[in-house]
LUMTORNU-497006 format. One record per residue: residue in one letter; z, x, y of N, C-alpha, C in turn; residue number from 0. Coordinates in Angstrom, 1 decimal. Layout:
! residues N
<r resn="A" n_c3="Z" n_c1="X" n_c2="Y" ca_c3="Z" ca_c1="X" ca_c2="Y" c_c3="Z" c_c1="X" c_c2="Y" resi="NUM"/>
...
This chain:
! residues 67
<r resn="X" n_c3="-9.0" n_c1="27.8" n_c2="-52.1" ca_c3="-9.3" ca_c1="26.3" ca_c2="-52.0" c_c3="-9.5" c_c1="25.9" c_c2="-50.6" resi="0"/>
<r resn="X" n_c3="-10.5" n_c1="25.1" n_c2="-50.4" ca_c3="-10.9" ca_c1="24.6" ca_c2="-49.1" c_c3="-10.0" c_c1="23.5" c_c2="-48.5" resi="1"/>
<r resn="X" n_c3="-9.9" n_c1="23.6" n_c2="-47.2" ca_c3="-9.1" ca_c1="22.6" ca_c2="-46.6" c_c3="-9.9" c_c1="21.2" c_c2="-46.5" resi="2"/>
<r resn="X" n_c3="-9.2" n_c1="20.1" n_c2="-46.8" ca_c3="-9.9" ca_c1="18.8" ca_c2="-46.7" c_c3="-10.5" c_c1="18.5" c_c2="-45.4" resi="3"/>
<r resn="X" n_c3="-11.7" n_c1="17.9" n_c2="-45.4" ca_c3="-12.3" ca_c1="17.5" ca_c2="-44.2" c_c3="-11.6" c_c1="16.5" c_c2="-43.3" resi="4"/>
<r resn="X" n_c3="-11.8" n_c1="16.7" n_c2="-42.0" ca_c3="-11.1" ca_c1="15.9" ca_c2="-41.1" c_c3="-11.6" c_c1="14.4" c_c2="-41.4" resi="5"/>
<r resn="X" n_c3="-10.6" n_c1="13.5" n_c2="-41.1" ca_c3="-11.1" ca_c1="12.1" ca_c2="-41.3" c_c3="-11.3" c_c1="11.6" c_c2="-39.8" resi="6"/>
<r resn="X" n_c3="-12.5" n_c1="11.1" n_c2="-39.6" ca_c3="-12.9" ca_c1="10.7" ca_c2="-38.4" c_c3="-12.5" c_c1="9.1" c_c2="-38.4" resi="7"/>
<r resn="X" n_c3="-11.9" n_c1="8.7" n_c2="-37.2" ca_c3="-11.7" ca_c1="7.3" ca_c2="-37.0" c_c3="-12.8" c_c1="6.5" c_c2="-36.9" resi="8"/>
<r resn="X" n_c3="-12.6" n_c1="5.1" n_c2="-37.3" ca_c3="-13.9" ca_c1="4.4" ca_c2="-37.3" c_c3="-14.2" c_c1="4.0" c_c2="-35.8" resi="9"/>
<r resn="X" n_c3="-15.4" n_c1="3.4" n_c2="-35.7" ca_c3="-15.9" ca_c1="3.2" ca_c2="-34.4" c_c3="-15.0" c_c1="2.0" c_c2="-33.7" resi="10"/>
<r resn="X" n_c3="-14.4" n_c1="1.1" n_c2="-34.5" ca_c3="-13.5" ca_c1="0.1" ca_c2="-33.9" c_c3="-12.3" c_c1="0.7" c_c2="-33.4" resi="11"/>
<r resn="X" n_c3="-11.7" n_c1="1.8" n_c2="-34.2" ca_c3="-10.5" ca_c1="2.4" ca_c2="-33.7" c_c3="-10.7" c_c1="3.2" c_c2="-32.5" resi="12"/>
<r resn="X" n_c3="-11.9" n_c1="3.8" n_c2="-32.4" ca_c3="-12.2" ca_c1="4.6" ca_c2="-31.1" c_c3="-12.4" c_c1="3.5" c_c2="-29.8" resi="13"/>
<r resn="X" n_c3="-12.9" n_c1="2.4" n_c2="-30.1" ca_c3="-13.2" ca_c1="1.4" ca_c2="-29.1" c_c3="-11.8" c_c1="1.0" c_c2="-28.6" resi="14"/>
<r resn="X" n_c3="-10.9" n_c1="0.6" n_c2="-29.5" ca_c3="-9.5" ca_c1="0.1" ca_c2="-29.0" c_c3="-8.9" c_c1="1.2" c_c2="-28.3" resi="15"/>
<r resn="X" n_c3="-8.9" n_c1="2.5" n_c2="-28.8" ca_c3="-8.2" ca_c1="3.5" ca_c2="-28.1" c_c3="-8.9" c_c1="3.7" c_c2="-26.7" resi="16"/>
<r resn="X" n_c3="-10.1" n_c1="3.6" n_c2="-26.5" ca_c3="-10.7" ca_c1="3.7" ca_c2="-25.3" c_c3="-10.5" c_c1="2.5" c_c2="-24.4" resi="17"/>
<r resn="X" n_c3="-10.2" n_c1="1.4" n_c2="-24.9" ca_c3="-9.8" ca_c1="0.3" ca_c2="-24.1" c_c3="-8.3" c_c1="0.5" c_c2="-23.6" resi="18"/>
<r resn="X" n_c3="-7.5" n_c1="1.0" n_c2="-24.5" ca_c3="-6.0" ca_c1="1.2" ca_c2="-24.1" c_c3="-6.0" c_c1="2.2" c_c2="-22.9" resi="19"/>
<r resn="X" n_c3="-6.9" n_c1="3.3" n_c2="-23.0" ca_c3="-6.9" ca_c1="4.3" ca_c2="-22.1" c_c3="-7.3" c_c1="3.8" c_c2="-20.8" resi="20"/>
<r resn="X" n_c3="-8.4" n_c1="3.0" n_c2="-20.7" ca_c3="-9.0" ca_c1="2.3" ca_c2="-19.6" c_c3="-7.9" c_c1="1.4" c_c2="-19.0" resi="21"/>
<r resn="X" n_c3="-7.2" n_c1="0.6" n_c2="-19.7" ca_c3="-6.2" ca_c1="-0.3" ca_c2="-19.2" c_c3="-5.1" c_c1="0.7" c_c2="-18.5" resi="22"/>
<r resn="X" n_c3="-4.7" n_c1="1.7" n_c2="-19.2" ca_c3="-3.5" ca_c1="2.7" ca_c2="-18.7" c_c3="-4.1" c_c1="3.1" c_c2="-17.3" resi="23"/>
<r resn="X" n_c3="-5.2" n_c1="3.6" n_c2="-17.2" ca_c3="-5.8" ca_c1="4.2" ca_c2="-16.0" c_c3="-5.7" c_c1="3.0" c_c2="-14.9" resi="24"/>
<r resn="X" n_c3="-6.2" n_c1="1.9" n_c2="-15.2" ca_c3="-6.3" ca_c1="0.8" ca_c2="-14.3" c_c3="-4.9" c_c1="0.4" c_c2="-13.8" resi="25"/>
<r resn="X" n_c3="-3.8" n_c1="0.5" n_c2="-14.7" ca_c3="-2.5" ca_c1="0.2" ca_c2="-14.4" c_c3="-2.0" c_c1="1.3" c_c2="-13.3" resi="26"/>
<r resn="X" n_c3="-2.3" n_c1="2.5" n_c2="-13.6" ca_c3="-1.8" ca_c1="3.6" ca_c2="-12.7" c_c3="-2.5" c_c1="3.3" c_c2="-11.2" resi="27"/>
<r resn="X" n_c3="-3.8" n_c1="3.0" n_c2="-11.3" ca_c3="-4.4" ca_c1="2.7" ca_c2="-10.1" c_c3="-3.8" c_c1="1.6" c_c2="-9.3" resi="28"/>
<r resn="X" n_c3="-3.6" n_c1="0.5" n_c2="-9.9" ca_c3="-2.8" ca_c1="-0.7" ca_c2="-9.3" c_c3="-1.4" c_c1="-0.3" c_c2="-8.8" resi="29"/>
<r resn="X" n_c3="-0.7" n_c1="0.6" n_c2="-9.4" ca_c3="0.7" ca_c1="1.1" ca_c2="-9.1" c_c3="0.5" c_c1="2.0" c_c2="-7.8" resi="30"/>
<r resn="X" n_c3="-0.5" n_c1="2.8" n_c2="-7.8" ca_c3="-0.7" ca_c1="3.6" ca_c2="-6.7" c_c3="-1.1" c_c1="2.9" c_c2="-5.5" resi="31"/>
<r resn="X" n_c3="-2.0" n_c1="1.9" n_c2="-5.7" ca_c3="-2.3" ca_c1="1.0" ca_c2="-4.5" c_c3="-1.0" c_c1="0.3" c_c2="-4.0" resi="32"/>
<r resn="X" n_c3="-0.2" n_c1="-0.2" n_c2="-4.7" ca_c3="1.1" ca_c1="-0.8" ca_c2="-4.3" c_c3="1.9" c_c1="0.1" c_c2="-3.7" resi="33"/>
<r resn="X" n_c3="2.1" n_c1="1.3" n_c2="-4.1" ca_c3="3.0" ca_c1="2.4" ca_c2="-3.4" c_c3="2.4" c_c1="2.7" c_c2="-2.1" resi="34"/>
<r resn="X" n_c3="1.0" n_c1="2.9" n_c2="-2.1" ca_c3="0.4" ca_c1="3.3" ca_c2="-0.7" c_c3="0.6" c_c1="2.2" c_c2="0.3" resi="35"/>
<r resn="X" n_c3="0.5" n_c1="0.9" n_c2="-0.2" ca_c3="0.7" ca_c1="-0.1" ca_c2="0.8" c_c3="2.1" c_c1="-0.3" c_c2="1.2" resi="36"/>
<r resn="X" n_c3="3.0" n_c1="0.0" n_c2="0.4" ca_c3="4.5" ca_c1="-0.1" ca_c2="0.7" c_c3="4.8" c_c1="1.0" c_c2="1.7" resi="37"/>
<r resn="X" n_c3="4.2" n_c1="2.3" n_c2="1.5" ca_c3="4.4" ca_c1="3.4" ca_c2="2.3" c_c3="3.8" c_c1="3.1" c_c2="3.8" resi="38"/>
<r resn="X" n_c3="2.7" n_c1="2.5" n_c2="3.8" ca_c3="2.0" ca_c1="2.2" ca_c2="5.2" c_c3="2.8" c_c1="1.2" c_c2="5.8" resi="39"/>
<r resn="X" n_c3="3.4" n_c1="0.2" n_c2="5.1" ca_c3="4.3" ca_c1="-0.8" ca_c2="5.8" c_c3="5.7" c_c1="-0.2" c_c2="6.4" resi="40"/>
<r resn="X" n_c3="6.2" n_c1="0.8" n_c2="5.6" ca_c3="7.3" ca_c1="1.6" ca_c2="6.2" c_c3="6.9" c_c1="2.3" c_c2="7.4" resi="41"/>
<r resn="X" n_c3="5.9" n_c1="3.1" n_c2="7.4" ca_c3="5.4" ca_c1="3.8" ca_c2="8.5" c_c3="5.1" c_c1="3.0" c_c2="9.8" resi="42"/>
<r resn="X" n_c3="4.5" n_c1="1.8" n_c2="9.5" ca_c3="4.2" ca_c1="0.9" ca_c2="10.6" c_c3="5.5" c_c1="0.3" c_c2="11.2" resi="43"/>
<r resn="X" n_c3="6.5" n_c1="0.0" n_c2="10.4" ca_c3="7.8" ca_c1="-0.6" ca_c2="10.8" c_c3="8.4" c_c1="0.6" c_c2="11.7" resi="44"/>
<r resn="X" n_c3="8.4" n_c1="1.8" n_c2="11.3" ca_c3="9.0" ca_c1="3.0" ca_c2="11.9" c_c3="8.3" c_c1="3.2" c_c2="13.3" resi="45"/>
<r resn="X" n_c3="7.0" n_c1="3.2" n_c2="13.4" ca_c3="6.3" ca_c1="3.4" ca_c2="14.5" c_c3="6.6" c_c1="2.2" c_c2="15.5" resi="46"/>
<r resn="X" n_c3="6.6" n_c1="0.9" n_c2="15.0" ca_c3="6.9" ca_c1="-0.2" ca_c2="15.8" c_c3="8.3" c_c1="0.0" c_c2="16.4" resi="47"/>
<r resn="X" n_c3="9.3" n_c1="0.4" n_c2="15.7" ca_c3="10.7" ca_c1="0.5" ca_c2="16.2" c_c3="10.7" c_c1="1.6" c_c2="17.1" resi="48"/>
<r resn="X" n_c3="10.0" n_c1="2.7" n_c2="16.9" ca_c3="10.0" ca_c1="3.8" ca_c2="18.0" c_c3="9.4" c_c1="3.4" c_c2="19.3" resi="49"/>
<r resn="X" n_c3="8.3" n_c1="2.6" n_c2="19.2" ca_c3="7.6" ca_c1="2.1" ca_c2="20.4" c_c3="8.5" c_c1="1.0" c_c2="21.2" resi="50"/>
<r resn="X" n_c3="9.2" n_c1="0.2" n_c2="20.4" ca_c3="9.9" ca_c1="-0.8" ca_c2="20.9" c_c3="11.4" c_c1="-0.2" c_c2="21.6" resi="51"/>
<r resn="X" n_c3="11.7" n_c1="0.8" n_c2="20.8" ca_c3="13.2" ca_c1="1.3" ca_c2="21.1" c_c3="14.2" c_c1="0.8" c_c2="20.5" resi="52"/>
<r resn="X" n_c3="14.1" n_c1="-0.2" n_c2="19.6" ca_c3="15.2" ca_c1="-0.8" ca_c2="18.8" c_c3="14.6" c_c1="-1.1" c_c2="17.4" resi="53"/>
<r resn="X" n_c3="15.1" n_c1="-0.5" n_c2="16.4" ca_c3="14.7" ca_c1="-0.8" ca_c2="15.1" c_c3="15.3" c_c1="-2.1" c_c2="14.6" resi="54"/>
<r resn="X" n_c3="14.7" n_c1="-2.6" n_c2="13.4" ca_c3="15.0" ca_c1="-3.9" ca_c2="13.1" c_c3="16.6" c_c1="-4.0" c_c2="12.7" resi="55"/>
<r resn="X" n_c3="17.2" n_c1="-3.0" n_c2="12.2" ca_c3="18.6" ca_c1="-3.1" ca_c2="11.7" c_c3="19.6" c_c1="-3.0" c_c2="12.9" resi="56"/>
<r resn="X" n_c3="19.1" n_c1="-2.7" n_c2="14.2" ca_c3="20.0" ca_c1="-2.6" ca_c2="15.3" c_c3="20.4" c_c1="-1.2" c_c2="15.6" resi="57"/>
<r resn="X" n_c3="20.2" n_c1="-0.2" n_c2="14.8" ca_c3="20.7" ca_c1="1.1" ca_c2="15.1" c_c3="19.8" c_c1="1.7" c_c2="16.3" resi="58"/>
<r resn="X" n_c3="20.3" n_c1="2.6" n_c2="16.9" ca_c3="19.7" ca_c1="3.2" ca_c2="18.1" c_c3="18.7" c_c1="4.3" c_c2="17.7" resi="59"/>
<r resn="X" n_c3="17.5" n_c1="4.4" n_c2="18.1" ca_c3="16.6" ca_c1="5.4" ca_c2="17.9" c_c3="16.3" c_c1="6.1" c_c2="19.2" resi="60"/>
<r resn="X" n_c3="16.4" n_c1="7.5" n_c2="19.2" ca_c3="16.1" ca_c1="8.3" ca_c2="20.3" c_c3="14.9" c_c1="9.2" c_c2="20.0" resi="61"/>
<r resn="X" n_c3="13.9" n_c1="9.1" n_c2="20.8" ca_c3="12.7" ca_c1="10.0" ca_c2="20.7" c_c3="12.6" c_c1="10.8" c_c2="22.0" resi="62"/>
<r resn="X" n_c3="12.9" n_c1="12.1" n_c2="22.0" ca_c3="12.8" ca_c1="13.0" ca_c2="23.1" c_c3="11.8" c_c1="13.8" c_c2="23.1" resi="63"/>
<r resn="X" n_c3="11.1" n_c1="14.2" n_c2="24.1" ca_c3="9.9" ca_c1="15.1" ca_c2="24.2" c_c3="10.3" c_c1="16.2" c_c2="25.3" resi="64"/>
<r resn="X" n_c3="10.4" n_c1="17.4" n_c2="24.9" ca_c3="10.7" ca_c1="18.5" ca_c2="25.9" c_c3="9.3" c_c1="19.3" c_c2="26.1" resi="65"/>
<r resn="X" n_c3="9.3" n_c1="19.9" n_c2="27.1" ca_c3="8.2" ca_c1="20.7" ca_c2="27.4" c_c3="8.5" c_c1="22.1" c_c2="27.2" resi="66"/>
């Protein structure tokens, strides 16, 4: 006995699925952008605190350079 033929989804179903995939990829891109910007702000604050010698929360930061 032969196996039944695979049922191909309709064109509308494929378009909806493709739209959901595109939306998901776009959402991941937006999340990545937000995370990258947040990380850059943290690095900028850290660099500023090291250059100033006093971080925003008042704790001491010591940067030593030995030869």
